[in-house]
C-alpha angles and dihedrals in degrees: 000000000000118000108234117237115258092218090063090066104027135017134161119247114260123236095255092058090046090052091052093044123103089249090061091047089049090053092051091048090051091052092046095045101050104201111347107172092199092064097049094094093049090048093054091050092053092049091052091052090052093051092049090050091051092050092051090052091051091051091051089050092051092050091051091050093051091049091052091049094052091045090055091050092052091048094051098040094088090053091051092051091049092053092047092052091049090053091052090050091052090051091054091049091051091050091051090048091052091050091051091049091050091048091050090049091054091049091052091047092049090048091052091048092049090050092048091048091049091048091046092048090049091050093048092046089050092051091045091049091050091047098046111025101028103044108182111246102178128055091244092054091048091050090052091048092049091050092048094048092046092050092048092049092048091053093047093048091048088056090047093239094152098166092055092047091052091050091053092045091052091052094045091048089056090047092052091049091050092050091048090051093050093048094204097114124087111262095229093052091045090051091052089048092052092044092053091051092046092050092052090045090053090051091052092048091049091055091046091049091052090052094047094047094048106117091220098051113126124232091249093052091047092051091052091049092049090052088054090052089053090050088055089054099249102117093152092060090046090055092048092050091047093052092042091052095052092042089055091049092050093049092047092047093049091050091048093050092047091049093049114099095191096081123089119218096268095041092048097057093043091051089049092052092046093049098047096046092042089056091050089051092050091049089051091053091050090049092052091048089056102043108011128235094313123044137154087233093060092098090054091053092048089051090051092049090052090052091052090050088053089054090050093047090051091055090042091054093051091048096047093048088051094054098034092100094046125094110269093015094131092047091050092049092049092049090051091051091049090051091050092048091052090053090049088054091051090051089057087070085064090051093255109138098194100137097090091050092046091050091050091052099042100040098077090053094048091047089054092048091048092051092049091054093044089057089049092051090051089061090048090053091050091051098052092040091057092073098045114121090196095240119143121239131191111237131183110249090220089054098057103027125062109260093233091056104033095095091045093050102042101017112195094347120134119280091253129066132191117239139150119236093263091046091056091049091047091056091048091050092045092053092049090052096046091048087063106035099043087078087066089071086087087065090058090249096137091125094051092046093050091045093051094048090047089052090055092047092048091048090056093045090053088055090051091050092051091049091053096043098047122082091194134032111286134198116245123224089260092056097257119128117235121210110236121229098236100166126064093240089055092051092048088048088058090053092048089049091052091047090056090048090051091057090045093051093048092053094041095052091048088053095046097047100030089117094058109127109251089215091062097090094181095056093041091051091049090050092050090049090056092050090050090048092055092050092047091050091053093047091046093053092047091050090047090051093050093047093047092048093052093043091051093049094045097040121132092246089090090062120199092347087084093058113104095232089064089058093069118091134173095022109188131180122323094257095063131064112236127218107271122211127192118249120267091259092055091045091054091046093050090047091053092047091048089054090051091048089053089054088052090053088053089053093246088128130024107261098222093049092047093049089053090052092049090052088055089050091052091048090051089049092054089047090052091050092050090051093052101054094140092067092047093046090056090048091051092058091050092049092048090058091050107036130331091203091057089051091052090050091050092051090049 
């Protein structure tokens, strides 16, 4: 394709045309007319036209240049594509050439290996033939055989062909034993024979030891080396190297996990558990591959596994004590123990009974952690009890007790239960605690769990006793102020609250420890003791309330108004019974009880429970009267002087 001439489309004006143009004439006129003001406007207009004409020519030139550039690109594009395709083809050829070179290298390597194996087989067969079929009979023949075997072993060891060297050593060891058994060979030659074999064996074991103790040796290489040790008859050293290898891996792994900053608290301890027990499992598999299911060295391996568990427990203790004050520390520790126990169970499939030893090692630490959190929960109980106004509320059982345990805890009781504000919070806290620590039953910590829960219950009962005993707000040992139950309804609310807690604890403990073996008399007795303790605490607080109520009503603060003779009004003649009124103390007591009875009618308290409490109050009243006979004896003399009938009525 011919490139069109640029001049055919665009050319500059020549000088002759420019001279004949109006612009040239204008220039001549300007030069002829030196400075004619009348022509200035016409001159400016002509200059503007010249500039515009020049700009249009420049634009045409630019457009022509762009067109030429694009035309050149289109013309050369095919050449570019051709070059690019040729480069890609060369790359493919280079790749194929590399593959062929690698293939040829493998062929050469395989050929060398085949040659070495053939040479090795020939050497071994030669040695075997000399050892078996051509038994040396003369000292000179034995010397030659010893020299030949020694030279062959030296060559094989120099080439690091350990398996072949071990095969020759096994054959020569049998040959030495046979010669010793026959007794025909000279003792000095036989000693040199045995010494030569022992020296080469020591060299082989040295090389194997260097391989086994290499920090970068893989588990597969180690296993192969240990098998070679066993072939040489040194199983004890093989066991030691196996245990040393996995001990080193465990120590390195623990250090790596501790140094890592990417693990959170819960993930860290789970990764630590998983790693340590996985290493023990791998070591057990390697041990079984060496010696089978039964081995005299099994006790040594068990001892090593126990030592590694001690190392893990030591790290576990440090970690747990570090997080014990953090939120969720107990839950994290319990989850880690569960994870470790599951791994112990998996190890039992490999006939490793490590769970009893693990429980023995980990239990003291978990008991300490449990006690730390129990003390913390005691402070929590004191804090939320400080704001309790000791007013009963009716709560749905399904709202405060876990649905799965509501029937177990309250049985066929109504759907509502009576609790104060602190009682409701105590149940919520108790359930959160038991949800975590019940998993510790697998560590045989039933006694510690029961003791900790009893401590919490007793701590709350002490707060209830202080609230009943105190007439004004008191400061608890932790510095928190406890609202006193000043009115009788408040005090009875405390008793009703405790009665609900008693039912809750009975059901909860039965649910927590329902799997306790009935044949374990010690645990069963401890469980029964806790149940009896809860009942005794409830009875003790009820009895204390009744005694305090009677003592307060019958106290000496009322003065002579409490004396029975002051209870007689409108005494007439001796032939007529007078109206008899109770003393002021009894009037106050009856008024209080009537108020309580009214609350029962309004369903503030359960009627049956309240009637039982009132019976206890009356029994306490009779007991108080029987213990204060002196006052009543004095009253009897006064009443006899006044009116025996009135006295009889008072006694009635």
